[in-house]
C-alpha positions, 0 to 999 in steps of 0.5 A, spaced: 376 581 050 376 585 057 372 582 062 366 585 064 367 587 072 364 583 077 357 585 080 357 588 086 355 583 092 348 585 095 349 587 102 345 584 108 341 587 114 342 583 121 336 580 120 337 578 113 337 570 115 330 571 119 327 573 112 330 567 108 327 563 113 320 566 113 320 565 106 320 572 104 321 574 097 328 577 096 329 582 092 335 588 090 334 594 093 338 600 094 344 595 095 341 591 099 338 584 099 331 586 102 324 582 103 319 585 098 314 581 100 312 574 105 306 572 102 302 578 099 303 585 098 295 586 099 295 582 105 301 585 109 298 592 107 292 591 109 294 588 116 298 594 117 292 598 116 287 594 121 292 591 126 300 592 125 306 590 120 313 589 122 319 592 118 326 591 117 329 598 115 335 596 117 338 598 110 336 606 112 343 610 113 344 613 120 348 620 121 350 622 128 351 630 129 354 633 135 357 637 138 357 645 141 356 647 133 351 641 132 345 645 131 347 652 127 351 646 122 345 642 121 341 649 120 346 651 114 346 644 111 338 642 111 332 647 108 328 646 115 330 649 121 333 644 126 333 650 132 325 650 131 325 643 135 326 641 142 330 635 146 326 629 143 323 631 137 323 630 129 323 634 123 322 632 116 327 635 112 332 635 105 339 636 103 339 640 097 344 642 092 346 650 091 341 649 085 335 647 090 336 640 087 334 635 092 340 630 095 335 626 099 329 627 104 331 626 112 328 625 118 333 629 123 332 627 131 334 632 136 336 627 141 339 632 146 341 640 146 348 638 142 346 632 139 342 630 132 341 623 129 340 625 121 336 618 118 337 618 110 335 613 104 340 607 104 341 609 096 343 616 098 347 614 104 354 616 101 351 622 097 349 625 104 355 623 109 359 626 103 355 633 103 355 633 110 363 632 111 364 637 106 360 642 109 364 640 116 371 641 112 369 648 111 365 651 116 363 645 122 369 646 126 365 645 132 362 639 130 362 631 130 360 627 124 359 619 125 356 615 120 353 610 124 349 606 119 353 599 119 352 598 126 345 600 127 339 595 126 332 599 125 325 595 127 319 598 125 312 596 127 307 600 124 299 600 125 293 602 129 295 596 134 302 598 134 302 602 141 299 596 145 303 591 142 310 595 143 307 598 150 309 591 154 316 591 152 318 598 152 320 602 158 319 609 154 311 612 156 308 612 149 302 615 152 306 621 153 311 620 146 307 624 141 307 624 134 314 626 131 318 625 137 323 620 140 325 617 147 332 613 149 330 607 153 330 599 152 325 595 148 325 588 150 331 589 154 335 592 148 337 599 149 333 603 144 331 609 141 324 609 140 321 614 135 314 615 134 315 616 126 313 612 120 312 611 113 305 608 112 300 613 114 298 609 120 301 610 127 307 606 128 314 606 131 321 606 128 326 602 133 333 604 133 338 599 136 345 596 135 345 592 129 347 585 133 341 586 137 336 587 132 333 580 132 332 580 139 327 586 138 324 583 132 322 577 135 320 580 141 315 584 137 313 579 133 312 574 140 308 580 143 304 582 136 302 575 135 295 575 139 293 582 135 295 579 128 302 582 126 305 580 120 312 581 117 312 586 112 316 588 106 318 593 101 312 591 096 306 594 102 311 599 105 310 602 097 303 602 097 302 604 104 306 611 103 303 612 096 296 612 099 298 617 105 302 622 099 308 620 101 314 621 096 319 617 095 326 618 093 327 617 085 320 618 084 317 624 086 324 627 089 331 627 085 337 632 084 333 635 078 327 637 082 326 642 088 322 642 094 316 647 091 316 643 085 315 636 090 309 640 093 314 641 100 315 648 100 312 648 107 319 644 109 324 650 107 325 655 112 327 662 108 327 666 114 332 662 118 338 665 115 343 661 110 343 654 108 345 650 102 340 652 096 337 658 099 338 663 093 336 658 088 330 656 092 328 663 094 327 665 087 323 659 086 318 661 091 318 668 089 317 666 081 312 660 083 315 652 081 315 651 074 312 644 076 307 641 081 306 635 084 299 632 084 295 626 086 290 623 080 285 619 081 283 615 075 276 615 071 277 610 066 279 603 068 287 603 068 292 602 073 297 608 072 305 607 073 311 611 074 314 613 068 307 614 064 306 620 060 300 625 063 296 629 058 291 635 057 287 634 051 292 629 047 298 635 049 303 632 054 303 636 061 308 631 065 309 624 067 307 619 073 311 619 079 308 613 082 301 609 081 297 604 083 291 600 085 290 602 092 288 596 096 285 600 102 281 605 097 280 600 091 281 606 086 286 607 082 291 613 084 297 616 082 302 622 084 304 625 077 308 632 076 305 636 071 306 644 068 304 648 074 299 651 069 296 645 068 294 643 075 289 644 079 283 641 083 278 637 079 282 638 073 281 632 067 287 629 065 289 623 061 294 617 063 297 614 057 297 606 058 300 602 052 299 607 048 292 609 049 289 615 053 285 613 060 282 619 063 284 621 071 282 626 075 286 631 080 285 630 087 287 632 093 293 629 097 294 625 101 289 619 098 288 616 105 288 619 112 287 614 119 282 615 122 283 619 129 280 618 136 
């Protein structure tokens, strides 16, 4: 009898012991053991919406791309146009296959004229590094790639109180740091990249530092945020927050069988910039129109839609739910779903099949939630 191969042990972030000490419920996620919640997903979600939550995102991947050819190289690698951003600016993007399928969605930070940081999902880190390395071998002679993921800690304070809490800890001027911008400085005396980015739909920051100093940053933000009601927050709240904000999750809304236009992210694709991986296929999709569309649904009947549930029109299948939940902020049952393009239309009626029974839903505009602006 052949012995079953031993399961690969789960990796730990630099803050793993702290999460355990805080009583977090730990779960496997993208090869890591991560906190899904500390007390309550709903409480953590509402704290981010009203005050400040603190997330450990140290499982994410960070790849530095530098050298005289870095900008042109990234322009050929991703669907967006990195040359359109200035030093200190960030850009949402995607890495695609030749057929237009999405390998991963990314944030590209321009740290200098010839220096970029690409932040990718933990589950796709190896695929992203492999894709970039392959492109480098073929046409990136003046480019250095460095996978810094294992040496980087990432702490993310998110919520309306995030700026006021962080302002007393950093030498970065947060008043002049715009959304989707980043600056190098210190946080609690620790060298860090302070980025005004996030995955919650709220104002917030992502603080990149050396992994062995991530605990110092976490504890300093926790102490400074205590008076503002800060809560450590886990993956559960992060998922419901990003869903309310209409933000896609790789493996749900995005995958290798889906192109950016089918994910309602065609605005990110810059066909006019010149050649890049997947350009020919994506140009054809844009010209013909996508076969499927990602839409927002709000339930009319009392049922909670979940990922994978069938979506119908008049009893005929037209797609599936990609993500769904009972919205803690809105109190309504919401979902994102991928449906055939001819079925999509604002206000159109759908049914979501829950436990073999159809429940009525209506297409609504994404995102479901937008944060209040001053």
